[in-house]
Residue, then its C-alpha position, 0 to 999 in steps of 0.5 A: m686420333k687413329k679411329i678418326k683417321i680411319h672414319a675419315l678414310a672410309l667416308a672418302i672412299g664412300l663418297s668417291a663411290l657416289f661420284t663414280g658413274c656406272d657408265s664410266i666403268k662399263n666403257a672402260n677397256n681392260e687396260q684401264k681396268g687392269v691399271a686401276i686394279g694394279a694401282t689399288a693393289g699396289a697402294l694397299l700392299g705399300g700402305i701395309l708394308g709401310n706401316n709394318l716395316g722399319k719404324g713404321g708410321n710410313t703408311a701414307a708414303g708406302a700407299i703412294i709409292g705402291g699405288v704408282v709402281g702398281g699402276g705403272i707395271t700394269y700399264v706397261s704390261f698391257k702395251p704390246c711389244 
């Protein structure tokens, strides 16, 4: 069952890469790129921590919370004071 989830996730990531055009990435400014990187890094770290801390098995919740927090912090850091 775990292998099926991993393969489904890999397939979803691969398909999403096909639907993302190169022009959309080229036209993104530094703020948009930073928020995407922050959200991705937050989701990755959140997923790892959610699975390994406490009783475990909270990978999805950790990834969602980490992605929101990572994207939010990066978004705020790009805003001028």
